[in-house]
PQR file with spaces between the fields and no chain letter, atoms N, CA, C, O and H, PARSE charges and radii, in Angstrom:
ATOM       1  N    MET     1      -6.336    1.489   11.150 -0.4000 1.5000
ATOM       2  CA   MET     1      -4.711    2.104   10.229 -0.0000 2.0000
ATOM       3  C    MET     1      -5.091    2.912    9.183  0.5500 1.7000
ATOM       4  O    MET     1      -6.157    3.407    8.818 -0.5500 1.4000
ATOM       5  N    ARG     2      -4.047    2.923    8.821 -0.4000 1.5000
ATOM       6  CA   ARG     2      -4.325    3.358    7.649 -0.0000 2.0000
ATOM       7  C    ARG     2      -2.335    3.456    6.741  0.5500 1.7000
ATOM       8  O    ARG     2      -1.486    3.979    7.463 -0.5500 1.4000
ATOM       9  H    ARG     2      -3.180    2.521    9.117  0.4000 1.0000
ATOM      10  N    VAL     3      -1.987    3.095    5.707 -0.4000 1.5000
ATOM      11  CA   VAL     3      -1.050    2.438    4.804 -0.0000 2.0000
ATOM      12  C    VAL     3      -0.411    4.068    3.900  0.5500 1.7000
ATOM      13  O    VAL     3      -1.017    5.134    3.790 -0.5500 1.4000
ATOM      14  H    VAL     3      -2.677    2.671    5.120  0.4000 1.0000
ATOM      15  N    ARG     4       1.146    3.659    3.317 -0.4000 1.5000
ATOM      16  CA   ARG     4       0.541    5.161    3.027 -0.0000 2.0000
ATOM      17  C    ARG     4       1.867    4.793    2.138  0.5500 1.7000
ATOM      18  O    ARG     4       2.902    4.747    2.804 -0.5500 1.4000
ATOM      19  H    ARG     4       1.638    2.793    3.406  0.4000 1.0000
ATOM      20  N    VAL     5       2.000    4.520    0.720 -0.4000 1.5000
ATOM      21  CA   VAL     5       2.947    4.848   -0.187 -0.0000 2.0000
ATOM      22  C    VAL     5       3.959    6.200   -0.436  0.5500 1.7000
ATOM      23  O    VAL     5       3.713    7.219   -1.080 -0.5500 1.4000
ATOM      24  H    VAL     5       1.160    4.557    0.180  0.4000 1.0000
ATOM      25  N    ASP     6       5.093    5.855    0.258 -0.4000 1.5000
ATOM      26  CA   ASP     6       6.434    7.064   -0.267 -0.0000 2.0000
ATOM      27  C    ASP     6       6.419    6.597   -1.976  0.5500 1.7000
ATOM      28  O    ASP     6       6.895    5.691   -2.660 -0.5500 1.4000
ATOM      29  H    ASP     6       5.294    5.027    0.782  0.4000 1.0000
ATOM      30  N    ALA     7       5.770    7.522   -2.130 -0.4000 1.5000
ATOM      31  CA   ALA     7       6.511    7.889   -4.172 -0.0000 2.0000
ATOM      32  C    ALA     7       7.593    7.791   -3.774  0.5500 1.7000
ATOM      33  O    ALA     7       7.710    6.596   -3.501 -0.5500 1.4000
ATOM      34  H    ALA     7       5.383    8.259   -1.574  0.4000 1.0000
ATOM      35  N    GLU     8       8.528    8.301   -3.546 -0.4000 1.5000
ATOM      36  CA   GLU     8       9.906    9.032   -3.484 -0.0000 2.0000
ATOM      37  C    GLU     8      10.770    7.367   -4.088  0.5500 1.7000
ATOM      38  O    GLU     8      11.306    7.199   -5.184 -0.5500 1.4000
ATOM      39  H    GLU     8       8.434    9.272   -3.768  0.4000 1.0000
ATOM      40  N    LYS     9      10.613    6.091   -2.662 -0.4000 1.5000
ATOM      41  CA   LYS     9      11.108    5.040   -3.608 -0.0000 2.0000
ATOM      42  C    LYS     9      10.212    3.624   -3.667  0.5500 1.7000
ATOM      43  O    LYS     9      10.400    2.448   -3.354 -0.5500 1.4000
ATOM      44  H    LYS     9      10.178    6.227   -1.772  0.4000 1.0000
ATOM      45  N    CYS    10       9.171    4.391   -4.227 -0.4000 1.5000
ATOM      46  CA   CYS    10       7.863    3.549   -5.381 -0.0000 2.0000
ATOM      47  C    CYS    10       8.336    3.461   -6.796  0.5500 1.7000
ATOM      48  O    CYS    10       8.107    4.347   -7.621 -0.5500 1.4000
ATOM      49  H    CYS    10       9.018    5.346   -4.481  0.4000 1.0000
ATOM      50  N    GLN    11       9.306    1.869   -7.171 -0.4000 1.5000
ATOM      51  CA   GLN    11       9.722    1.547   -8.434 -0.0000 2.0000
ATOM      52  C    GLN    11       8.647    1.025   -9.537  0.5500 1.7000
ATOM      53  O    GLN    11       8.889    0.682  -10.694 -0.5500 1.4000
ATOM      54  H    GLN    11       9.492    1.150   -6.502  0.4000 1.0000
ATOM      55  N    GLY    12       7.553    1.055   -8.950 -0.4000 1.5000
ATOM      56  CA   GLY    12       6.487   -0.310   -9.904 -0.0000 2.0000
ATOM      57  C    GLY    12       6.614   -0.969   -9.955  0.5500 1.7000
ATOM      58  O    GLY    12       6.394   -1.387  -11.092 -0.5500 1.4000
ATOM      59  H    GLY    12       7.357    1.335   -8.010  0.4000 1.0000
ATOM      60  N    HIS    13       7.165   -2.137   -8.855 -0.4000 1.5000
ATOM      61  CA   HIS    13       6.891   -4.121   -8.574 -0.0000 2.0000
ATOM      62  C    HIS    13       5.632   -4.194   -8.830  0.5500 1.7000
ATOM      63  O    HIS    13       5.218   -5.233   -9.344 -0.5500 1.4000
ATOM      64  H    HIS    13       7.345   -1.796   -7.932  0.4000 1.0000
ATOM      65  N    ASN    14       4.688   -3.082   -8.527 -0.4000 1.5000
ATOM      66  CA   ASN    14       3.143   -3.789   -8.489 -0.0000 2.0000
ATOM      67  C    ASN    14       2.741   -4.485   -7.434  0.5500 1.7000
ATOM      68  O    ASN    14       1.552   -4.411   -7.124 -0.5500 1.4000
ATOM      69  H    ASN    14       5.025   -2.238   -8.109  0.4000 1.0000
ATOM      70  N    ARG    15       4.001   -5.634   -6.352 -0.4000 1.5000
ATOM      71  CA   ARG    15       3.459   -6.571   -5.579 -0.0000 2.0000
ATOM      72  C    ARG    15       2.206   -5.843   -4.523  0.5500 1.7000
ATOM      73  O    ARG    15       1.410   -6.652   -4.045 -0.5500 1.4000
ATOM      74  H    ARG    15       4.967   -5.694   -6.604  0.4000 1.0000
ATOM      75  N    CYS    16       2.082   -4.869   -4.281 -0.4000 1.5000
ATOM      76  CA   CYS    16       0.861   -4.313   -3.131 -0.0000 2.0000
ATOM      77  C    CYS    16      -0.740   -4.809   -4.126  0.5500 1.7000
ATOM      78  O    CYS    16      -1.836   -5.327   -3.911 -0.5500 1.4000
ATOM      79  H    CYS    16       2.729   -4.212   -4.668  0.4000 1.0000
ATOM      80  N    PHE    17       0.060   -4.235   -5.271 -0.4000 1.5000
ATOM      81  CA   PHE    17      -1.217   -3.522   -6.317 -0.0000 2.0000
ATOM      82  C    PHE    17      -1.770   -5.408   -6.338  0.5500 1.7000
ATOM      83  O    PHE    17      -2.850   -5.698   -5.825 -0.5500 1.4000
ATOM      84  H    PHE    17       0.950   -3.814   -5.445  0.4000 1.0000
ATOM      85  N    ALA    18      -1.098   -6.240   -6.822 -0.4000 1.5000
ATOM      86  CA   ALA    18      -0.784   -7.461   -7.198 -0.0000 2.0000
ATOM      87  C    ALA    18      -1.578   -8.654   -5.882  0.5500 1.7000
ATOM      88  O    ALA    18      -2.235   -9.673   -6.098 -0.5500 1.4000
ATOM      89  H    ALA    18      -0.220   -6.004   -7.239  0.4000 1.0000
ATOM      90  N    ARG    19      -1.186   -8.019   -4.541 -0.4000 1.5000
ATOM      91  CA   ARG    19      -1.517   -8.824   -3.916 -0.0000 2.0000
ATOM      92  C    ARG    19      -3.309   -7.537   -3.166  0.5500 1.7000
ATOM      93  O    ARG    19      -4.062   -7.386   -4.129 -0.5500 1.4000
ATOM      94  H    ARG    19      -0.652   -7.192   -4.366  0.4000 1.0000
ATOM      95  N    SER    20      -3.551   -7.229   -2.622 -0.4000 1.5000
ATOM      96  CA   SER    20      -4.610   -6.330   -2.365 -0.0000 2.0000
ATOM      97  C    SER    20      -4.875   -4.978   -3.498  0.5500 1.7000
ATOM      98  O    SER    20      -4.192   -3.997   -3.791 -0.5500 1.4000
ATOM      99  H    SER    20      -2.939   -7.352   -1.840  0.4000 1.0000
ATOM     100  N    PRO    21      -5.921   -5.371   -3.847 -0.5600 1.5000
ATOM     101  CA   PRO    21      -5.745   -4.453   -5.325  0.2800 2.0000
ATOM     102  C    PRO    21      -7.549   -3.173   -4.689  0.5500 1.7000
ATOM     103  O    PRO    21      -7.986   -2.133   -5.182 -0.5500 1.4000
ATOM     104  N    GLN    22      -8.051   -4.050   -3.422 -0.4000 1.5000
ATOM     105  CA   GLN    22      -8.539   -2.972   -2.330 -0.0000 2.0000
ATOM     106  C    GLN    22      -8.113   -1.682   -1.980  0.5500 1.7000
ATOM     107  O    GLN    22      -8.574   -0.544   -1.898 -0.5500 1.4000
ATOM     108  H    GLN    22      -7.697   -4.895   -3.022  0.4000 1.0000
ATOM     109  N    LEU    23      -6.511   -2.601   -1.712 -0.4000 1.5000
ATOM     110  CA   LEU    23      -6.010   -1.011   -1.194 -0.0000 2.0000
ATOM     111  C    LEU    23      -4.956   -0.150   -2.625  0.5500 1.7000
ATOM     112  O    LEU    23      -4.245    0.780   -2.245 -0.5500 1.4000
ATOM     113  H    LEU    23      -6.137   -3.526   -1.779  0.4000 1.0000
ATOM     114  N    PHE    24      -4.941   -0.322   -3.359 -0.4000 1.5000
ATOM     115  CA   PHE    24      -3.583    0.235   -3.527 -0.0000 2.0000
ATOM     116  C    PHE    24      -3.904    0.233   -5.859  0.5500 1.7000
ATOM     117  O    PHE    24      -4.202   -0.351   -6.901 -0.5500 1.4000
ATOM     118  H    PHE    24      -5.519   -1.078   -3.667  0.4000 1.0000
ATOM     119  N    GLY    25      -3.524    1.317   -5.200 -0.4000 1.5000
ATOM     120  CA   GLY    25      -4.308    1.324   -6.671 -0.0000 2.0000
ATOM     121  C    GLY    25      -2.492    1.463   -8.150  0.5500 1.7000
ATOM     122  O    GLY    25      -1.421    1.200   -7.604 -0.5500 1.4000
ATOM     123  H    GLY    25      -3.282    1.791   -4.354  0.4000 1.0000
ATOM     124  N    VAL    26      -2.429    1.727   -9.266 -0.4000 1.5000
ATOM     125  CA   VAL    26      -1.571    1.937  -10.045 -0.0000 2.0000
ATOM     126  C    VAL    26      -1.499    3.335  -11.084  0.5500 1.7000
ATOM     127  O    VAL    26      -2.117    3.291  -12.148 -0.5500 1.4000
ATOM     128  H    VAL    26      -3.299    1.942   -9.710  0.4000 1.0000
ATOM     129  N    ASP    27      -0.685    4.606  -10.697 -0.4000 1.5000
ATOM     130  CA   ASP    27      -0.854    5.073  -11.764 -0.0000 2.0000
ATOM     131  C    ASP    27      -0.141    4.727  -13.662  0.5500 1.7000
ATOM     132  O    ASP    27       0.470    3.767  -14.131 -0.5500 1.4000
ATOM     133  H    ASP    27      -0.183    4.641   -9.833  0.4000 1.0000
ATOM     134  N    ASP    28      -0.455    5.588  -14.060 -0.4000 1.5000
ATOM     135  CA   ASP    28      -0.228    5.528  -15.869 -0.0000 2.0000
ATOM     136  C    ASP    28       1.490    5.337  -15.804  0.5500 1.7000
ATOM     137  O    ASP    28       2.267    4.821  -16.607 -0.5500 1.4000
ATOM     138  H    ASP    28      -0.951    6.368  -13.679  0.4000 1.0000
ATOM     139  N    TYR    29       1.635    5.773  -14.926 -0.4000 1.5000
ATOM     140  CA   TYR    29       3.685    5.113  -14.934 -0.0000 2.0000
ATOM     141  C    TYR    29       4.207    3.931  -13.902  0.5500 1.7000
ATOM     142  O    TYR    29       5.371    3.785  -13.531 -0.5500 1.4000
ATOM     143  H    TYR    29       1.003    6.192  -14.274  0.4000 1.0000
ATOM     144  N    GLY    30       3.299    3.286  -13.604 -0.4000 1.5000
ATOM     145  CA   GLY    30       3.227    2.508  -12.870 -0.0000 2.0000
ATOM     146  C    GLY    30       4.285    2.237  -11.597  0.5500 1.7000
ATOM     147  O    GLY    30       5.243    1.601  -11.159 -0.5500 1.4000
ATOM     148  H    GLY    30       2.353    3.405  -13.906  0.4000 1.0000
ATOM     149  N    ASP    31       3.340    3.205  -11.400 -0.4000 1.5000
ATOM     150  CA   ASP    31       4.128    4.155   -9.479 -0.0000 2.0000
ATOM     151  C    ASP    31       2.273    3.553   -8.820  0.5500 1.7000
ATOM     152  O    ASP    31       1.187    3.925   -9.265 -0.5500 1.4000
ATOM     153  H    ASP    31       2.561    3.721  -11.756  0.4000 1.0000
ATOM     154  N    ALA    32       2.511    2.678   -7.810 -0.4000 1.5000
ATOM     155  CA   ALA    32       1.819    2.523   -7.073 -0.0000 2.0000
ATOM     156  C    ALA    32       0.953    3.816   -5.772  0.5500 1.7000
ATOM     157  O    ALA    32       1.416    4.375   -4.778 -0.5500 1.4000
ATOM     158  H    ALA    32       3.393    2.376   -7.449  0.4000 1.0000
ATOM     159  N    HIS    33      -0.009    3.851   -6.222 -0.4000 1.5000
ATOM     160  CA   HIS    33      -0.665    4.786   -4.250 -0.0000 2.0000
ATOM     161  C    HIS    33      -1.623    3.724   -3.579  0.5500 1.7000
ATOM     162  O    HIS    33      -1.918    2.532   -3.667 -0.5500 1.4000
ATOM     163  H    HIS    33      -0.386    3.397   -7.030  0.4000 1.0000
ATOM     164  N    GLU    34      -2.037    5.223   -2.624 -0.4000 1.5000
ATOM     165  CA   GLU    34      -2.528    4.045   -1.858 -0.0000 2.0000
ATOM     166  C    GLU    34      -4.066    4.344   -2.024  0.5500 1.7000
ATOM     167  O    GLU    34      -4.273    5.557   -1.979 -0.5500 1.4000
ATOM     168  H    GLU    34      -1.798    6.191   -2.552  0.4000 1.0000
ATOM     169  N    LYS    35      -5.267    3.547   -2.213 -0.4000 1.5000
ATOM     170  CA   LYS    35      -6.571    3.981   -2.161 -0.0000 2.0000
ATOM     171  C    LYS    35      -7.308    4.073   -0.709  0.5500 1.7000
ATOM     172  O    LYS    35      -6.987    3.547    0.357 -0.5500 1.4000
ATOM     173  H    LYS    35      -5.098    2.562   -2.250  0.4000 1.0000
ATOM     174  N    ASN    36      -8.944    5.339   -1.190 -0.4000 1.5000
ATOM     175  CA   ASN    36      -9.098    5.692   -0.280 -0.0000 2.0000
ATOM     176  C    ASN    36      -8.879    6.966    1.012  0.5500 1.7000
ATOM     177  O    ASN    36      -9.528    7.525    1.896 -0.5500 1.4000
ATOM     178  H    ASN    36      -9.205    5.767   -2.055  0.4000 1.0000
ATOM     179  N    ASP    37      -7.832    6.954    0.556 -0.4000 1.5000
ATOM     180  CA   ASP    37      -6.941    7.979    1.787 -0.0000 2.0000
ATOM     181  C    ASP    37      -5.941    7.383    2.391  0.5500 1.7000
ATOM     182  O    ASP    37      -5.329    8.028    3.242 -0.5500 1.4000
ATOM     183  H    ASP    37      -7.305    6.499   -0.162  0.4000 1.0000
ATOM     184  N    GLY    38      -5.459    5.716    2.026 -0.4000 1.5000
ATOM     185  CA   GLY    38      -4.945    5.186    3.116 -0.0000 2.0000
ATOM     186  C    GLY    38      -5.703    3.918    4.213  0.5500 1.7000
ATOM     187  O    GLY    38      -5.349    2.942    4.875 -0.5500 1.4000
ATOM     188  H    GLY    38      -5.956    5.192    1.334  0.4000 1.0000
ATOM     189  N    VAL    39      -7.099    4.778    3.841 -0.4000 1.5000
ATOM     190  CA   VAL    39      -7.658    3.807    5.516 -0.0000 2.0000
ATOM     191  C    VAL    39      -7.493    2.425    5.041  0.5500 1.7000
ATOM     192  O    VAL    39      -7.016    2.108    3.952 -0.5500 1.4000
ATOM     193  H    VAL    39      -7.386    5.570    3.303  0.4000 1.0000
ATOM     194  N    VAL    40      -8.022    1.465    6.143 -0.4000 1.5000
ATOM     195  CA   VAL    40      -7.725    0.120    5.671 -0.0000 2.0000
ATOM     196  C    VAL    40      -8.170   -0.341    6.318  0.5500 1.7000
ATOM     197  O    VAL    40      -7.644   -0.659    7.385 -0.5500 1.4000
ATOM     198  H    VAL    40      -8.410    1.723    7.028  0.4000 1.0000
ATOM     199  N    PRO    41      -9.434   -0.624    5.976 -0.5600 1.5000
ATOM     200  CA   PRO    41     -10.920   -1.726    7.303  0.2800 2.0000
ATOM     201  C    PRO    41     -10.566   -2.321    7.744  0.5500 1.7000
ATOM     202  O    PRO    41      -9.641   -2.719    7.035 -0.5500 1.4000
ATOM     203  N    ALA    42     -10.574   -2.813    8.549 -0.4000 1.5000
ATOM     204  CA   ALA    42     -10.992   -3.877    9.345 -0.0000 2.0000
ATOM     205  C    ALA    42     -10.831   -5.721    8.735  0.5500 1.7000
ATOM     206  O    ALA    42     -10.637   -6.817    9.262 -0.5500 1.4000
ATOM     207  H    ALA    42     -11.325   -2.490    9.125  0.4000 1.0000
ATOM     208  N    ASP    43     -10.972   -5.374    7.847 -0.4000 1.5000
ATOM     209  CA   ASP    43     -11.157   -7.323    7.842 -0.0000 2.0000
ATOM     210  C    ASP    43      -9.499   -6.758    6.128  0.5500 1.7000
ATOM     211  O    ASP    43      -9.116   -7.377    5.136 -0.5500 1.4000
ATOM     212  H    ASP    43     -11.130   -4.483    7.419  0.4000 1.0000
ATOM     213  N    LEU    44      -9.355   -6.242    6.352 -0.4000 1.5000
ATOM     214  CA   LEU    44      -7.845   -6.427    5.358 -0.0000 2.0000
ATOM     215  C    LEU    44      -6.730   -5.989    5.726  0.5500 1.7000
ATOM     216  O    LEU    44      -5.716   -5.755    5.068 -0.5500 1.4000
ATOM     217  H    LEU    44      -9.667   -5.739    7.158  0.4000 1.0000
ATOM     218  N    GLU    45      -6.961   -5.876    6.889 -0.4000 1.5000
ATOM     219  CA   GLU    45      -5.282   -5.403    7.804 -0.0000 2.0000
ATOM     220  C    GLU    45      -4.294   -6.098    7.315  0.5500 1.7000
ATOM     221  O    GLU    45      -3.375   -5.690    6.605 -0.5500 1.4000
ATOM     222  H    GLU    45      -7.785   -6.066    7.423  0.4000 1.0000
ATOM     223  N    ASP    46      -4.527   -7.333    7.767 -0.4000 1.5000
ATOM     224  CA   ASP    46      -3.464   -8.589    7.276 -0.0000 2.0000
ATOM     225  C    ASP    46      -2.512   -8.359    6.079  0.5500 1.7000
ATOM     226  O    ASP    46      -1.301   -8.402    5.864 -0.5500 1.4000
ATOM     227  H    ASP    46      -5.274   -7.664    8.344  0.4000 1.0000
ATOM     228  N    GLU    47      -3.917   -8.031    5.249 -0.4000 1.5000
ATOM     229  CA   GLU    47      -3.349   -7.497    3.669 -0.0000 2.0000
ATOM     230  C    GLU    47      -2.392   -6.546    3.839  0.5500 1.7000
ATOM     231  O    GLU    47      -1.240   -6.980    3.797 -0.5500 1.4000
ATOM     232  H    GLU    47      -4.901   -7.996    5.424  0.4000 1.0000
ATOM     233  N    ALA    48      -2.542   -5.211    4.044 -0.4000 1.5000
ATOM     234  CA   ALA    48      -1.679   -4.226    4.951 -0.0000 2.0000
ATOM     235  C    ALA    48      -0.568   -5.121    4.871  0.5500 1.7000
ATOM     236  O    ALA    48       0.165   -5.457    3.940 -0.5500 1.4000
ATOM     237  H    ALA    48      -3.478   -4.858    4.078  0.4000 1.0000
ATOM     238  N    ARG    49      -0.625   -5.407    6.029 -0.4000 1.5000
ATOM     239  CA   ARG    49       0.857   -5.685    6.705 -0.0000 2.0000
ATOM     240  C    ARG    49       2.034   -7.045    5.564  0.5500 1.7000
ATOM     241  O    ARG    49       3.194   -7.422    5.734 -0.5500 1.4000
ATOM     242  H    ARG    49      -1.220   -5.134    6.784  0.4000 1.0000
ATOM     243  N    MET    50       1.073   -7.367    4.570 -0.4000 1.5000
ATOM     244  CA   MET    50       1.724   -8.631    3.648 -0.0000 2.0000
ATOM     245  C    MET    50       2.232   -7.618    3.048  0.5500 1.7000
ATOM     246  O    MET    50       3.457   -7.500    3.007 -0.5500 1.4000
ATOM     247  H    MET    50       0.131   -7.061    4.433  0.4000 1.0000
ATOM     248  N    ALA    51       0.954   -6.188    2.151 -0.4000 1.5000
ATOM     249  CA   ALA    51       1.914   -5.252    1.753 -0.0000 2.0000
ATOM     250  C    ALA    51       3.270   -4.745    2.127  0.5500 1.7000
ATOM     251  O    ALA    51       4.288   -4.644    1.443 -0.5500 1.4000
ATOM     252  H    ALA    51      -0.041   -6.283    2.184  0.4000 1.0000
ATOM     253  N    VAL    52       3.035   -4.445    3.400 -0.4000 1.5000
ATOM     254  CA   VAL    52       4.264   -4.065    3.263 -0.0000 2.0000
ATOM     255  C    VAL    52       5.932   -5.127    3.800  0.5500 1.7000
ATOM     256  O    VAL    52       7.045   -4.705    4.114 -0.5500 1.4000
ATOM     257  H    VAL    52       2.208   -4.527    3.956  0.4000 1.0000
ATOM     258  N    LYS    53       5.465   -6.403    3.712 -0.4000 1.5000
ATOM     259  CA   LYS    53       6.341   -7.061    4.191 -0.0000 2.0000
ATOM     260  C    LYS    53       7.204   -7.770    2.491  0.5500 1.7000
ATOM     261  O    LYS    53       8.121   -8.489    2.095 -0.5500 1.4000
ATOM     262  H    LYS    53       4.561   -6.747    3.457  0.4000 1.0000
ATOM     263  N    ASN    54       6.255   -7.046    2.100 -0.4000 1.5000
ATOM     264  CA   ASN    54       6.425   -7.401   -0.031 -0.0000 2.0000
ATOM     265  C    ASN    54       7.241   -7.140   -0.578  0.5500 1.7000
ATOM     266  O    ASN    54       8.121   -7.817   -1.112 -0.5500 1.4000
ATOM     267  H    ASN    54       5.510   -6.462    2.422  0.4000 1.0000
ATOM     268  N    CYS    55       6.860   -4.950   -0.458 -0.4000 1.5000
ATOM     269  CA   CYS    55       7.634   -4.452   -0.385 -0.0000 2.0000
ATOM     270  C    CYS    55       8.636   -4.483   -0.749  0.5500 1.7000
ATOM     271  O    CYS    55       9.239   -4.348    0.315 -0.5500 1.4000
ATOM     272  H    CYS    55       6.145   -4.401   -0.025  0.4000 1.0000
ATOM     273  N    PRO    56      10.018   -4.632   -2.130 -0.5600 1.5000
ATOM     274  CA   PRO    56      10.931   -4.714   -1.889  0.2800 2.0000
ATOM     275  C    PRO    56      11.757   -3.453   -2.190  0.5500 1.7000
ATOM     276  O    PRO    56      12.984   -3.360   -2.217 -0.5500 1.4000
ATOM     277  N    GLU    57      10.753   -2.420   -2.429 -0.4000 1.5000
ATOM     278  CA   GLU    57      11.926   -0.903   -2.126 -0.0000 2.0000
ATOM     279  C    GLU    57      11.847   -0.520   -0.644  0.5500 1.7000
ATOM     280  O    GLU    57      12.610    0.083    0.111 -0.5500 1.4000
ATOM     281  H    GLU    57       9.757   -2.495   -2.406  0.4000 1.0000
ATOM     282  N    ARG    58      10.280   -1.266   -0.463 -0.4000 1.5000
ATOM     283  CA   ARG    58       9.732   -0.192    1.272 -0.0000 2.0000
ATOM     284  C    ARG    58       9.463    1.237    1.415  0.5500 1.7000
ATOM     285  O    ARG    58       9.525    2.224    2.149 -0.5500 1.4000
ATOM     286  H    ARG    58       9.660   -1.756   -1.076  0.4000 1.0000
ATOM     287  N    ALA    59       9.138    0.779    0.315 -0.4000 1.5000
ATOM     288  CA   ALA    59       7.978    2.018   -0.229 -0.0000 2.0000
ATOM     289  C    ALA    59       6.500    2.514    1.067  0.5500 1.7000
ATOM     290  O    ALA    59       6.061    3.610    1.416 -0.5500 1.4000
ATOM     291  H    ALA    59       9.088   -0.023   -0.281  0.4000 1.0000
ATOM     292  N    ILE    60       6.098    0.942    1.483 -0.4000 1.5000
ATOM     293  CA   ILE    60       4.826    1.045    2.280 -0.0000 2.0000
ATOM     294  C    ILE    60       5.040    0.727    3.675  0.5500 1.7000
ATOM     295  O    ILE    60       5.779   -0.117    4.182 -0.5500 1.4000
ATOM     296  H    ILE    60       6.455    0.051    1.199  0.4000 1.0000
ATOM     297  N    SER    61       4.162    1.658    4.256 -0.4000 1.5000
ATOM     298  CA   SER    61       4.820    2.314    5.340 -0.0000 2.0000
ATOM     299  C    SER    61       3.295    2.229    6.242  0.5500 1.7000
ATOM     300  O    SER    61       2.350    2.658    5.579 -0.5500 1.4000
ATOM     301  H    SER    61       3.562    2.344    3.845  0.4000 1.0000
ATOM     302  N    ILE    62       3.064    1.916    7.141 -0.4000 1.5000
ATOM     303  CA   ILE    62       1.221    1.211    8.049 -0.0000 2.0000
ATOM     304  C    ILE    62       1.892    2.282    9.378  0.5500 1.7000
ATOM     305  O    ILE    62       3.045    2.470    9.766 -0.5500 1.4000
ATOM     306  H    ILE    62       3.831    1.568    7.679  0.4000 1.0000
ATOM     307  N    SER    63       0.118    3.016    9.956 -0.4000 1.5000
ATOM     308  CA   SER    63       0.372    3.936   10.724 -0.0000 2.0000
ATOM     309  C    SER    63      -0.809    3.041   11.463  0.5500 1.7000
ATOM     310  O    SER    63      -1.583    2.468   10.696 -0.5500 1.4000
ATOM     311  H    SER    63      -0.818    2.863    9.640  0.4000 1.0000
ATOM     312  N    GLU    64      -0.988    2.893   12.687 -0.4000 1.5000
ATOM     313  CA   GLU    64      -2.068    2.102   13.827 -0.0000 2.0000
ATOM     314  C    GLU    64      -2.306    3.494   14.350  0.5500 1.7000
ATOM     315  O    GLU    64      -2.009    3.621   15.538 -0.5500 1.4000
ATOM     316  H    GLU    64      -0.359    3.358   13.310  0.4000 1.0000
ATOM     317  N    GLU    65      -2.672    4.339   13.877 -0.4000 1.5000
ATOM     318  CA   GLU    65      -3.699    5.393   14.640 -0.0000 2.0000
ATOM     319  C    GLU    65      -3.927    6.155   13.721  0.5500 1.7000
ATOM     320  O    GLU    65      -3.099    6.403   12.844 -0.5500 1.4000
ATOM     321  H    GLU    65      -2.914    4.236   12.912  0.4000 1.0000
ATOM     322  N    GLY    66      -4.887    6.561   13.765 -0.4000 1.5000
ATOM     323  CA   GLY    66      -6.140    7.852   13.516 -0.0000 2.0000
ATOM     324  C    GLY    66      -6.527    7.419   11.970  0.5500 1.7000
ATOM     325  O    GLY    66      -6.215    7.979   10.918 -0.5500 1.4000
ATOM     326  H    GLY    66      -5.560    6.360   14.477  0.4000 1.0000
ATOM     327  N    ALA    67      -7.177    6.435   12.155 -0.4000 1.5000
ATOM     328  CA   ALA    67      -7.921    5.210   10.743 -0.0000 2.0000
ATOM     329  C    ALA    67      -8.977    5.859   11.479  0.5500 1.7000
ATOM     330  O    ALA    67     -10.154    5.627   11.204 -0.5500 1.4000
ATOM     331  H    ALA    67      -7.430    5.981   13.008  0.4000 1.0000
């Protein structure tokens, strides 16, 4: 599984980072980005799904393939 943050949609609410700092980081402008090239360890897959659900801008997506 991989997560991806769409930089065009991200408004810097940082709910993803607050919930899953292992998966997401924040830049100097407060915008989120994925860590580790977006690769989600198996034990954090539920966290990644929650990040998608909690993003008010719908800026996070998940790819189930190619992890």
